[in-house]
C-alpha positions, -999 to +999 in steps of 0.1 A: -001-002+002+029+026+009+043+018-025+010+025-045+005+058-024+039+069-034+032+061-070+000+081-066+016+107-052+045+108-078+016+106-104+000+137-092+029+155-092+039+149-127+001+160-137+005+192-121+041+198-138+026+194-171-003+216-165+025+241-153+048+234-186+015+239-208+002+272-192+038+284-196+038+276-231+004+291-239+016+324-223+048+323-246+028+319-276+006+344-269+037+367-263+050+356-294+019+363-315+015+398-297+051+407-309+042+395-345+009+418-347+030+450-335+054+445-366+038+456-397+034+427-421+012+440-450-011+416-468+002+410-502-011+403-540+001+377-560+012+408-581+037+419-552+054+387-550+082+401-573+085+432-557+092+414-522+119+392-542+134+426-550+129+435-513+148+406-502+180+420-526+176+450-512+182+441-477+213+422-489+229+453-503+256+471-484+271+507-488+308+517-477+320+550-470+332+571-500+362+593-488+389+612-509+422+600-506+452+621-490+467+634-524+434+640-538+445+624-571+416+599-569+390+617-558+371+587-540+377+552-533+347+536-545+329+500-534+330+484-567+306+457-552+275+481-553+245+462-565+229+475-597+190+474-584+194+515-580+189+516-543+210+509-510+203+494-474+212+510-446+219+478-430+218+444-443+192+435-415+169+465-420+130+459-427+117+474-456+083+491-453+063+502-483+048+535-477+023+551-500+001+580-494-027+560-481-007+548-453+020+578-445+004+586-412+011+548-401+047+554-404+052+592-402+038+611-373+034+649-375+061+646-401+087+624-381+093+584-383+074+565-363+104+549-343+079+524-325+073+508-365+106+518-381+137+508-366+176+520-370+186+503-399+151+501-419+140+513-454+114+532-464+101+523-498+082+551-511+057+545-542+030+573-554+023+609-553+029+626-521+022+664-518+031+688-487+041+662-464+078+656-448+097+628-440+121+634-410+143+608-396+158+609-363+175+577-365+196+558-392+172+549-420+176+548-459+144+564-483+139+552-516+118+541-541+124+505-555+098+512-585+110+547-592+076+559-592+074+582-558+068+622-566+072+642-541+055+674-546+067+703-517+078+676-499+111+674-473+132+647-470+152+657-435+178+641-415+178+655-378+206+649-354+214+614-367+247+604-361+257+571-366+281+545-382+252+530-404+249+547-433+214+564-443+206+563-481+180+586-499+180+575-536+155+573-567+131+603-556+118+628-575+112+664-561+092+692-574+090+724-550+077+757-554+073+770-516+097+790-501+123+773-475+114+739-487+150+720-494+140+687-509+169+671-490+178+686-456+206+672-435+210+688-404+237+681-374+239+645-388+263+624-406+270+596-428+242+599-449+243+591-488+220+611-515+222+596-547+199+592-580+175+618-570+160+645-594+146+674-578+131+709-596+128+740-576+116+771-580+114+784-543+137+807-523+154+790-500+143+755-516+175+741-525+176+704-540+200+693-514+212+713-481+237+704-455+240+722-423+265+710-396+268+677-410+298+656-422+309+625-441+277+626-462+279+619-501+256+634-527+265+620-558+250+610-594+218+634-592+200+655-613+192+688-597+177+722-610+166+756-595+147+785-613+126+815-609+103+838-629+109+874-630+139+892-619+150+905-583+133+874-570+159+865-546+173+847-574+208+839-551+189+818-527+186+790-551+219+772-550+216+736-562+239+722-535+244+745-505+266+733-477+269+757-441+295+744-413+297+710-430+330+694-432+344+661-450+318+654-474+320+642-511+298+661-540+307+642-572+289+632-602+261+654-601+243+676-628+234+707-617+212+736-634+207+769-617+192+803-635+209+830-615+225+813-584+257+794-573+257+759-587+275+742-558+280+766-527+300+764-494+283+793-481+295+818-448+264+838-446+244+827-415+271+801-407+308+788-404+330+778-428+327+744-444+361+725-447+378+696-464+350+689-487+355+671-517+335+688-552+347+669-582+331+654-614+299+676-617+286+692-645+268+726-639+257+751-662+232+784-659+200+781-678+197+821-676+186+840-711+183+874-718+145+880-731+158+911-752+189+896-768+185+859-765+220+854-753+227+837-721+228+865-691+236+848-655+246+877-632+274+880-602+253+855-580+261+827-605+294+810-599+296+772-609+315+764-579+319+789-549+340+779-518+340+798-485+360+775-467+394+759-461+411+730-476+384+721-500+391+703-533+371+714-567+385+689-591+376+677-627+343+698-628+326+710-661+314+745-659+297+767-685+275+796-690+284+809-654+294+843-647+326+830-628+339+793-629+352+785-596+353+812-568+377+804-536+373+828-511+393+806-482+432+790-477+444+759-488+419+752-514+428+730-545+413+740-579+422+714-602+415+696-639+384+717-644+368+725-676+352+761-679+340+777-710+316+798-725+313+823-693+288+845-702+265+875-685+270+906-666+269+918-634+238+931-629+206+907-624+184+907-658+215+920-680+212+917-718+244+892-720+267+915-739+294+921-713+304+888-708+317+866-678+341+877-651+366+853-640+375+816-650+391+810-614+393+832-589+416+819-560+424+831-526+454+831-504+474+798-502+454+784-532+466+756-556+452+762-592+469+736-616+456+720-650+424+736-656+411+747-688+395+782-697+385+787-730+358+798-755+346+828-732+341+866-733+351+880-701+354+914-683+380+900-655+407+874-661+410+838-667+429+831-634+432+853-610+454+846-578+467+861-548+493+857-520+509+825-515+494+805-546+507+779-565+493+780-604+509+758-632+497+735-661+465+757-667+453+760-703+440+794-715+422+792-750+404+814-772+392+843-740+387+879-750+390+900-721+416+922-699+439+893-686+449+859-695+466+854-658+461+881-632+477+887-598+459+906-568+475+940-558+488+921-524+499+891-542+532+881-530+555+846-528+531+832-555+545+802-578+534+804-615 
């Protein structure tokens, strides 16, 4: 009997343990289901299966930082293994969130990314027509349009205080802006943001296609940007294609920039501190300004191809034409190398008839290096190359220029090597 009692007691204990394990298993399953429900999993149709296969490819792609070498001869060290699917992921483990105008408010609250759904390294994949909404990121994320069908009208993509070793990517987006103070892509107090293969057309003052403020280690490349305006004295100077303030160690390359009467690529100190150690190369920059009276190109003194207010920057192998000035450097220790500058045009005043011609091909400041540039086929009122104290200039080609001087030294110029 004692033996039987022990067996009964043991059986009862086993039964209680089994019930406990079953209850624990049920709780875990409930928790797992709750977690799955919290994650955005959209129902998909058969037609979307192929796009999900692309999504898998998207998450597998990585992008390495592209920085100029120490000598400035090879402007960037590029990762040749970048996939050719026209968009990149910020992280190989990031989730892809498909966002359209109908579900925008799920992913963005008051214009800011919803961090309860979107996590660091995730990708926002846009499709459709967006109007007057913002996409502001406070965590490293990428935003793209894998189908290349996202059209953003008076919208801003903004990175705000995003500093991370994880790269955020902005790609394959099409912007149209008519409002003032609506930069298409705005990077402020952030780092490691890549901007590429975007198109932007802006008619609004202070609505630059790309604006960097207090930002570092960003790459802006392979974009098509245009700014313009109607009439005259319409704040034309506030429409630079790419504008930097207090931003350092960035690379700006292989962009196609058209402006009407402003700077193509502008490192400004108006309202900001200097921008230093930036690399600007292989860009094509032009003005679209045409005189209504004569039909001649008529950019004014607002229109410089590359305007550098900062130190230790490099302008290399850019193609600049139909501008009032080609490259203007107002900082020290800048390098101006291998640029092709031609058809300088216009006159000093906005709304001119285009009969005077441009001003300078290259206007260099203290301790600048001016090497192997070509300035040609231009009517100018100044000189092809202007240098000042402690400049080094050699190997430059000046052809078919009509104007005051081929080469000009400032009154205070000394210790320059030509």
